[in-house]
C-alpha positions as a Python dict, from the first residue, in 0.01 Angstrom:
ca = {
    (1, 'M'): (0, 0, 0),
    (2, 'R'): (294, -169, -169),
    (3, 'I'): (306, 36, -479),
    (4, 'R'): (319, 342, -272),
    (5, 'I'): (646, 234, -153),
    (6, 'I'): (772, 115, -469),
    (7, 'Q'): (656, 467, -614),
    (8, 'L'): (812, 632, -254),
    (9, 'G'): (1156, 424, -343),
    (10, 'A'): (1154, 502, -752),
    (11, 'I'): (1144, 896, -666),
    (12, 'I'): (1410, 912, -428),
    (13, 'G'): (1641, 707, -573),
    (14, 'V'): (1510, 933, -903),
    (15, 'I'): (1622, 1252, -693),
    (16, 'A'): (1907, 1158, -496),
    (17, 'S'): (2088, 1114, -875),
    (18, 'L'): (1974, 1392, -1051),
    (19, 'T'): (2163, 1556, -723),
    (20, 'G'): (2472, 1535, -908),
    (21, 'C'): (2331, 1727, -1161),
    (22, 'F'): (2231, 2053, -1065),
    (23, 'E'): (2603, 2102, -836),
    (24, 'E'): (2833, 2442, -1018),
    (25, 'K'): (3113, 2292, -1210),
    (26, 'V'): (3428, 2506, -1106),
    (27, 'P'): (3701, 2592, -1367),
    (28, 'E'): (4015, 2416, -1408),
    (29, 'P'): (4261, 2634, -1326),
    (30, 'T'): (4489, 2629, -1619),
    (31, 'A'): (4717, 2889, -1790),
    (32, 'E'): (4415, 3062, -1916),
    (33, 'N'): (4161, 3056, -1721),
    (34, 'C'): (4392, 3205, -1437),
    (35, 'S'): (4491, 3490, -1622),
    (36, 'A'): (4371, 3776, -1509),
    (37, 'E'): (4083, 3856, -1778),
    (38, 'M'): (4030, 3508, -1723),
    (39, 'Y'): (4011, 3517, -1362),
    (40, 'E'): (3730, 3786, -1316),
    (41, 'K'): (3551, 3611, -1643),
    (42, 'N'): (3521, 3293, -1422),
    (43, 'L'): (3509, 3441, -1077),
    (44, 'A'): (3141, 3590, -1180),
    (45, 'S'): (3005, 3288, -1327),
    (46, 'L'): (3038, 3084, -1020),
    (47, 'S'): (2758, 3187, -811),
    (48, 'K'): (2833, 2949, -441),
    (49, 'E'): (3101, 3087, -265),
    (50, 'A'): (3208, 2769, -193),
    (51, 'G'): (3305, 2735, -573),
    (52, 'R'): (3484, 3102, -584),
    (53, 'N'): (3678, 2997, -307),
    (54, 'E'): (3809, 2620, -438),
    (55, 'F'): (3850, 2844, -793),
    (56, 'T'): (4063, 3130, -591),
    (57, 'A'): (4207, 2825, -424),
    (58, 'G'): (4304, 2651, -738),
    (59, 'C'): (4444, 2987, -938),
    (60, 'K'): (4675, 3042, -647),
    (61, 'G'): (4837, 2703, -592),
    (62, 'F'): (4872, 2726, -1041),
    (63, 'L'): (5024, 3058, -1003),
    (64, 'K'): (5263, 2952, -739),
    (65, 'A'): (5386, 2652, -897),
    (66, 'Q'): (5414, 2812, -1193),
    (67, 'K'): (5622, 3056, -1007),
    (68, 'M'): (5855, 2806, -874),
    (69, 'T'): (5922, 2618, -1140),
    (70, 'K'): (6008, 2937, -1311),
    (71, 'W'): (6409, 2972, -1261),
    (72, 'K'): (6722, 3196, -1407),
    (73, 'F'): (7047, 3093, -1502),
    (74, 'E'): (7260, 3340, -1356),
    (75, 'K'): (7605, 3205, -1285),
    (76, 'S'): (7874, 3143, -996),
    (77, 'P'): (8079, 3470, -846),
    (78, 'E'): (8388, 3384, -907),
    (79, 'D'): (8638, 3245, -712),
    (80, 'K'): (8859, 3495, -503),
    (81, 'Y'): (9128, 3202, -462),
}
């Protein structure tokens, strides 16, 4: 009886430690991964809806931040006074 409890505990421990190994890895949102061609490839490689949503949100945030940091210098208009 005691041996079965130990075996059951060991099996549960192994199963619990392996559950993290089977999760899908979502690509990191970078300029390369969020480019049009790679974006479609990365999105197609994700099988779970949650992973696709996470990658889409990450790319949208990355592109928005990139757009906010780009700026062009424009001279101020001449004073009329």
